[in-house]
C-alpha positions as CSV (number, residue, x, y, z in Angstrom):
1,M,77.7,132.9,-0.8
2,K,79.4,136.2,0.2
3,K,76.4,137.1,2.4
4,L,76.5,133.6,4.1
5,F,80.3,134.1,4.7
6,S,79.7,137.6,6.1
7,F,77.0,136.3,8.4
8,A,79.2,133.5,9.6
9,A,82.1,135.8,10.2
10,V,80.0,138.2,12.2
11,L,78.6,135.3,14.2
12,F,82.1,134.0,14.9
13,L,83.3,137.5,15.8
14,S,80.4,138.0,18.2
15,F,81.1,134.8,20.0
16,S,84.8,135.5,20.1
17,V,84.2,139.0,21.6
18,F,81.8,137.5,24.1
19,A,84.4,135.0,25.2
20,A,87.2,137.6,25.4
21,Y,85.0,139.7,27.7
22,N,84.1,136.7,29.9
23,R,87.6,135.8,31.2
24,F,86.2,134.9,34.6
25,G,84.2,132.0,33.2
26,I,81.0,133.4,34.7
27,P,77.6,132.9,32.9
28,D,76.8,136.4,31.6
29,S,73.3,137.7,31.3
30,S,74.2,141.3,30.3
31,E,72.6,141.1,26.8
32,I,69.5,139.5,28.2
33,R,69.2,142.2,30.9
34,S,69.5,145.0,28.4
35,G,66.0,144.2,27.2
36,L,64.3,143.7,30.6
37,G,63.9,147.3,31.7
38,E,60.4,148.1,30.6
39,E,58.8,144.8,31.8
40,W,60.8,144.0,34.9
41,F,63.2,146.6,36.2
42,F,61.1,149.8,35.9
43,A,57.5,148.4,35.7
44,P,55.3,148.8,38.8
45,L,54.9,145.7,41.0
46,S,51.4,145.1,39.8
47,A,52.7,144.7,36.2
48,V,55.7,142.7,37.2
49,R,53.4,140.2,39.0
50,N,51.7,139.6,35.7
51,N,55.0,138.5,34.1
52,I,55.4,134.7,34.0
53,P,59.0,133.4,34.5
54,Q,60.9,133.6,31.3
55,I,63.8,131.6,30.0
56,R,66.3,133.3,27.7
57,L,69.5,132.2,25.9
58,N,72.6,134.4,25.9
59,P,75.1,134.6,22.9
60,N,77.2,131.9,24.5
61,G,74.4,129.4,24.5
62,E,73.7,129.6,28.3
63,Y,70.2,129.6,29.6
64,F,68.9,132.1,32.2
65,Q,65.5,132.4,33.9
66,I,63.9,135.8,34.8
67,Y,61.5,135.6,37.7
68,L,59.9,137.5,40.7
69,E,60.0,136.8,44.4
70,E,58.4,138.9,47.1
71,A,59.2,139.7,50.7
72,D,57.3,141.8,53.3
73,D,58.7,145.2,52.2
74,T,60.6,144.4,49.0
75,F,60.4,142.4,45.8
76,Q,63.2,140.8,44.0
77,I,63.9,140.2,40.3
78,Y,66.3,137.4,39.6
79,V,68.1,136.7,36.3
80,S,69.6,133.3,37.2
81,P,71.7,130.9,35.2
82,R,70.7,127.3,34.6
83,T,72.5,124.8,36.9
84,E,72.4,121.0,36.7
85,I,72.2,119.1,40.0
86,T,71.9,115.4,40.9
87,V,69.1,114.4,43.2
88,E,67.9,111.2,44.8
89,V,64.4,110.1,43.7
90,Y,62.4,107.7,45.8
91,T,60.2,105.3,43.9
92,D,58.4,102.0,44.6
93,S,61.3,100.2,43.0
94,G,63.9,101.9,45.2
95,I,66.2,105.0,45.1
96,H,67.8,106.2,41.9
97,R,69.7,109.3,41.0
98,E,68.7,111.7,38.2
99,K,69.9,115.0,36.9
100,Q,67.6,118.1,37.2
101,L,67.9,121.5,35.7
102,I,67.3,124.4,38.1
103,Y,67.7,128.2,38.2
104,P,68.9,129.1,41.7
105,G,68.8,132.8,42.4
106,E,72.3,132.9,44.0
107,A,74.2,130.8,41.6
108,K,77.5,131.9,40.1
109,G,76.5,134.4,37.3
110,G,73.3,135.3,39.0
111,F,71.9,138.9,39.0
112,L,69.5,140.3,41.6
113,L,67.6,143.6,41.7
114,V,65.8,144.5,44.9
115,R,63.1,147.1,44.8
116,D,60.9,148.8,47.4
117,K,57.3,147.6,47.5
118,K,55.9,151.0,48.4
119,N,57.3,153.1,45.6
120,G,59.0,150.6,43.3
121,E,62.4,152.4,43.7
122,P,65.6,150.3,43.5
123,I,67.3,149.4,46.7
124,K,70.3,147.4,45.4
125,I,71.7,145.4,42.6
126,R,73.7,142.3,43.4
127,Y,76.1,140.2,41.3
128,Y,77.0,136.6,42.3
129,F,80.3,135.7,40.7
130,L,81.7,132.8,42.8
131,A,80.7,129.3,43.9
132,D,80.1,130.8,47.4
133,S,76.9,132.9,47.2
134,D,77.8,134.6,50.5
135,V,80.6,136.4,48.7
136,Y,79.2,139.0,46.3
137,I,79.4,142.6,45.0
138,Q,76.4,144.9,45.2
139,F,75.5,148.4,44.2
140,T,73.2,150.9,46.0
141,P,71.8,154.1,44.6
142,N,73.2,157.4,45.9
143,G,71.2,160.0,44.0
144,K,71.6,159.0,40.4
145,M,75.1,157.5,41.0
146,A,76.0,154.0,42.4
147,L,78.0,153.0,45.5
148,A,79.7,149.6,45.6
149,D,79.9,147.1,48.4
150,L,82.1,143.9,48.5
151,V,80.7,141.4,51.0
152,V,82.5,138.2,52.3
153,F,80.3,136.0,54.5
154,G,78.5,138.8,56.2
155,N,81.4,141.2,56.5
156,Y,82.1,144.2,54.4
157,A,85.5,144.2,52.7
158,A,84.4,147.5,51.2
159,R,81.3,149.5,51.8
160,G,79.8,152.6,50.1
161,V,82.6,153.1,47.6
162,P,81.8,155.6,44.9
163,T,81.9,154.1,41.5
164,G,81.6,157.3,39.4
165,M,78.9,155.5,37.4
166,P,75.1,156.0,37.2
167,F,73.1,153.3,39.1
168,E,71.2,152.4,35.9
169,K,74.5,151.4,34.3
170,F,74.4,148.2,36.4
171,Y,71.0,147.0,35.1
172,S,72.8,145.7,32.0
173,A,76.5,145.7,32.9
174,S,78.4,142.5,32.5
175,F,80.6,141.2,35.3
176,E,83.6,142.1,33.2
177,D,82.2,145.7,33.1
178,V,81.7,145.6,36.9
179,Y,85.3,144.5,37.4
180,K,86.7,147.1,35.2
181,I,84.7,149.9,36.8
182,T,85.7,148.9,40.3
183,Q,89.1,147.3,39.7
184,T,91.1,150.1,41.4
185,K,88.4,150.9,43.9
186,L,87.7,147.5,45.6
187,P,90.1,144.9,47.2
188,W,89.4,142.3,44.6
189,E,92.5,140.4,45.8
190,Y,90.4,139.3,48.7
191,V,87.9,137.3,46.6
192,L,89.5,136.3,43.3
193,I,91.2,133.0,43.6
194,D,93.2,130.4,41.7
195,T,92.1,126.8,42.6
196,D,95.5,125.3,41.6
197,L,97.4,126.9,44.5
198,Y,96.3,124.7,47.4
199,S,97.9,121.3,46.8
200,N,100.2,121.4,49.8
201,V,97.3,122.4,52.2
202,K,95.2,119.5,50.8
203,Q,98.1,117.1,51.2
204,M,98.6,118.1,54.9
205,I,94.9,117.7,55.6
206,A,94.9,114.3,54.1
207,V,97.8,113.1,56.2
208,I,96.3,114.5,59.4
209,R,93.0,112.8,58.7
210,K,94.7,109.4,58.2
211,C,96.5,109.8,61.6
212,I,93.6,111.0,63.7
213,P,92.2,107.5,64.4
214,N,95.5,106.7,66.2
215,I,95.5,109.9,68.3
216,E,94.3,109.6,71.9
217,L,93.7,113.0,73.6
218,T,95.9,112.9,76.7
219,P,96.0,115.9,79.1
220,D,99.4,117.6,79.4
221,A,101.0,115.2,76.9
222,V,103.6,116.3,74.2
223,Y,106.5,114.7,72.4
224,D,109.7,116.5,73.1
225,E,112.7,116.9,70.7
226,N,113.9,113.4,71.6
227,E,110.5,111.9,70.6
228,K,109.8,111.1,74.3
229,L,106.3,111.6,75.6
230,V,106.5,114.1,78.5
231,H,104.3,116.3,80.6
232,I,104.2,119.8,79.2
233,V,104.2,121.5,82.6
234,S,106.9,119.5,84.3
235,G,108.8,118.0,81.4
236,K,108.9,114.7,83.1
237,A,108.4,111.5,81.1
238,F,105.1,109.7,81.1
239,E,105.3,106.3,82.8
240,D,103.8,103.0,81.6
241,V,103.7,104.1,77.9
242,D,104.3,101.6,75.2
243,E,106.8,103.3,73.0
244,K,106.2,100.8,70.2
245,S,102.5,101.4,70.1
246,E,101.0,103.2,67.1
247,T,98.8,105.3,69.4
248,L,99.8,108.9,69.6
249,Y,99.2,110.4,73.1
250,L,98.6,114.2,72.6
251,S,97.2,117.1,74.5
252,N,95.7,120.0,72.6
253,P,99.0,122.0,72.5
254,G,100.8,118.7,71.9
255,F,98.6,118.1,68.9
256,A,99.6,121.5,67.4
257,K,103.3,120.7,68.1
258,W,102.9,117.3,66.4
259,I,101.7,119.1,63.2
260,A,104.7,121.5,63.4
261,D,107.1,118.7,64.0
262,G,105.8,117.0,60.9
263,L,107.1,119.9,58.8
264,V,110.4,120.4,60.7
265,E,111.6,116.8,61.0
266,P,112.1,116.3,57.2
267,V,114.3,119.4,56.9
268,S,116.2,119.3,60.2
269,N,116.1,115.6,61.1
270,G,114.8,116.5,64.5
271,L,111.8,117.7,66.4
272,I,111.2,121.2,67.8
273,K,112.8,121.8,71.2
274,L,110.3,122.1,73.9
275,T,111.8,124.7,76.3
276,P,111.8,127.6,73.8
277,L,108.0,127.2,73.3
278,F,107.4,128.6,76.7
279,Q,109.2,131.9,75.9
280,E,106.9,134.7,77.0
281,T,105.7,136.9,74.1
282,V,103.3,139.3,76.0
283,Q,104.3,142.1,78.3
284,V,101.6,143.3,80.8
285,K,101.6,145.9,83.5
286,E,102.7,144.2,86.7
287,N,100.2,146.2,88.8
288,G,97.3,145.7,86.3
289,H,94.7,143.0,86.7
290,Q,96.1,140.7,84.1
291,G,99.6,141.4,85.4
292,V,98.8,140.4,88.9
293,L,97.0,137.2,87.8
294,S,99.9,136.4,85.4
295,Q,102.2,136.1,88.4
296,K,100.1,133.3,89.7
297,A,99.2,131.5,86.4
298,N,100.2,131.7,82.7
299,L,97.3,133.6,81.1
300,Y,99.0,133.6,77.7
301,F,100.1,130.0,77.5
302,S,98.6,129.0,74.1
303,L,99.4,132.5,72.6
304,D,103.1,132.0,73.6
305,W,103.0,128.4,72.4
306,I,101.7,129.1,68.8
307,R,104.0,132.2,68.3
308,N,107.1,130.2,69.3
309,L,105.9,127.1,67.5
310,S,105.4,129.0,64.2
311,S,108.7,130.8,64.6
312,A,110.4,127.4,65.1
313,V,109.1,126.2,61.8
314,I,110.2,129.3,60.0
315,S,113.6,129.0,61.6
316,A,114.0,125.4,60.5
317,F,113.1,126.2,56.9
318,S,115.3,129.3,56.7
319,G,118.3,127.9,58.6
320,S,118.3,131.0,60.8
321,T,116.9,131.5,64.3
322,Y,113.9,133.9,64.4
323,M,112.0,135.2,67.5
324,F,108.2,135.5,67.1
325,N,108.4,139.2,66.5
326,Q,111.0,138.8,63.8
327,S,109.6,135.9,61.8
328,G,106.5,137.5,60.3
329,V,104.2,134.8,61.7
330,N,101.7,137.1,63.4
331,V,98.5,137.6,61.4
332,T,97.5,141.3,61.9
333,V,95.5,142.2,58.7
334,N,92.3,144.3,59.0
335,P,90.3,143.4,55.9
336,F,86.8,144.3,57.3
337,A,85.3,147.6,58.3
338,S,81.8,146.6,59.2
339,K,79.5,143.6,59.7
340,I,76.0,142.7,58.7
341,T,74.0,141.8,61.8
342,E,70.3,141.1,62.7
343,K,70.1,144.8,63.8
344,G,71.7,146.2,60.7
345,V,75.3,147.1,59.9
346,S,77.7,147.6,62.7
347,N,81.3,148.8,62.6
348,T,84.0,146.2,63.3
349,V,87.5,146.4,64.9
350,T,88.9,143.3,63.2
351,F,92.3,142.8,64.9
352,I,93.3,143.6,68.5
353,E,97.0,143.4,69.5
354,D,97.8,140.4,71.7
355,T,94.1,139.4,71.5
356,G,93.5,138.5,67.9
357,Y,90.1,138.3,66.1
358,T,86.6,137.9,67.3
359,V,85.4,134.4,66.3
360,S,82.4,136.0,64.6
361,V,84.7,137.3,61.8
362,L,86.8,134.1,61.5
363,K,85.1,132.5,58.5
364,S,85.3,135.7,56.5
365,L,88.9,136.2,57.6
366,M,89.8,132.6,56.6
367,Y,88.3,133.2,53.1
368,V,90.4,136.4,52.6
369,L,93.6,134.7,54.0
370,A,93.1,131.7,51.7
371,A,92.7,134.1,48.7
372,T,95.7,136.3,49.6
373,E,98.0,133.8,51.2
374,P,97.5,130.5,49.3
375,N,99.0,127.3,50.5
376,T,99.2,128.6,54.1
377,F,97.8,127.2,57.3
378,Y,97.3,128.9,60.7
379,F,97.9,128.1,64.3
380,G,95.3,129.7,66.5
381,A,95.3,130.5,70.3
382,I,91.8,130.8,71.7
383,R,91.2,133.5,74.2
384,E,88.3,132.6,76.5
385,T,86.8,134.7,79.2
386,D,85.8,133.4,82.7
387,R,82.8,135.4,83.7
388,T,82.1,133.4,86.8
389,V,84.6,135.7,88.7
390,T,84.8,139.4,89.2
391,P,86.6,141.0,87.6
392,E,86.4,138.5,84.7
393,V,89.6,136.7,83.7
394,K,90.8,136.4,80.0
395,V,93.0,133.5,79.4
396,F,94.7,131.7,76.4
397,N,94.5,128.0,77.1
398,E,93.5,126.2,73.9
399,C,95.2,125.7,70.5
400,V,93.6,125.2,67.1
401,V,94.9,124.7,63.6
402,F,93.1,126.1,60.5
403,F,93.7,124.9,56.9
404,P,91.7,127.2,54.5
405,Y,91.6,126.4,50.8
406,F,89.4,126.4,47.7
407,N,88.3,123.2,46.1
408,D,88.4,122.5,42.3
409,N,85.0,124.1,41.9
410,G,86.2,127.3,43.5
411,A,84.2,126.8,46.7
412,F,85.7,127.8,50.0
413,A,86.6,125.1,52.5
414,C,88.4,125.2,55.9
415,S,89.5,122.2,57.8
416,V,89.7,122.9,61.6
417,F,91.8,120.6,63.8
418,I,91.5,120.8,67.6
419,K,92.0,118.4,70.5
420,G,93.0,115.7,68.1
421,K,89.8,115.9,66.0
422,E,88.6,117.6,62.9
423,I,85.5,119.9,63.0
424,S,83.9,122.3,60.6
425,I,84.6,126.0,60.6
426,N,80.9,126.6,61.3
427,D,80.9,124.3,64.3
428,F,84.0,125.9,65.7
429,C,82.5,129.4,65.3
430,L,79.3,128.3,67.0
431,F,81.1,126.6,70.0
432,Y,83.5,129.5,70.6
433,A,81.1,132.3,69.8
434,G,82.0,135.4,71.8
435,D,85.7,134.4,72.2
436,F,88.8,135.6,70.3
437,V,91.4,133.7,68.3
438,Y,95.0,134.9,67.7
439,L,96.5,133.5,64.5
440,T,100.1,132.8,63.3
441,R,100.9,131.7,59.8
442,V,103.0,128.9,58.4
443,K,103.5,127.8,54.8
444,A,102.1,124.4,54.0
445,S,104.5,121.8,52.5
446,E,104.0,118.5,50.7
447,R,107.0,117.2,52.8
448,F,104.9,116.6,55.8
449,F,105.6,113.5,57.8
450,P,104.4,113.8,61.4
451,K,105.2,111.1,64.0
452,G,103.1,108.0,63.3
453,S,102.3,108.9,59.7
454,E,104.7,106.3,58.3
455,A,102.4,103.4,59.3
456,V,99.2,104.9,58.0
457,L,100.7,106.2,54.8
458,S,102.4,102.8,54.0
459,D,99.0,101.1,54.2
460,N,98.0,102.8,50.9
């Protein structure tokens, strides 16, 4: 009886210890990997090819599969957790759904070892620890020691950081071990998230989506502080507009103001004044190319617009008047040093003053902003380049609004609203590839009631 009790106590203790060291809730294959060296991690490719895929159970009752994949110059050894998915099955009697168990290589809790085909030497070890497989930590050998990289959607948040640990340590290290080793060396705040912190962002997205069917994109249209539909350029009222209609007539910048007004009106009982939104925020050399052109046309219209718009929201919530350079609305962080491209790794200048961020880094940036500034959304001014003239002209004309967040499963999402419509972050980056976006930040609020929302919300 004593032996049985002792065995049960040891078993309970082992599971308790395992749970205590798995605070991230990530399937852990460390004990499985500790026994894979001879057959998988150090064996020549010819021997690894003879290994059939194996399924192992960890102390927490989670299943993993060990298997080999090959590329032209490398071979990969995966230790992947079991995942349950629902698929549609087509049969003679129709379509039905059934659950299947799979072992995807890049699933949360997955481990990857990449080795060179020519000599069998290790190239890198990668840990997948989030729902988004494009966010990961990896280790590369530097002599006998390991360097660490933290990658977010193809951009390095950290690269080549010395760990002070032998590379072989990471063949069997748990993610908890990895975190402890690199806790003070890597910017973990960029990638570790709390899914409970995004309710206000989700609320605002839901309201905007309900209102979109009533929005008619109308050039030069905006609602002023008196709720009158006016021309942005002249300030004159639109004629022949049915004020009682549920249709919202909005231009692209008018759409951005409509969102800001939805935050301001509940706290100030009024909409944002129109005139201050034209306040210039950029100083250029009068005799320079941009300066000469700026005397003929406003090359910084949407940049001025979003800076002043965001400052107006901050001012309304604080009860004090803030200019754009006092309000803290400008996003100027530089979280990435380099980028993974088809030609290899290239250095990146993330932020440029009065220009913003290249669109190619935008998805990675939104991920980091969502992690570090939860429940925040961002107005964007798009800087496009007219290359049909010489010298080329750079101009801020368009506005966009980004709502980044993490869903209940921890996966990253970002709703993008532009020209009265919603598009995906991927489509936005594809359409505006090669351009720049300047960002200003505003805290999301559940007290969001933009013009016209009363009708659509009362229907529910």
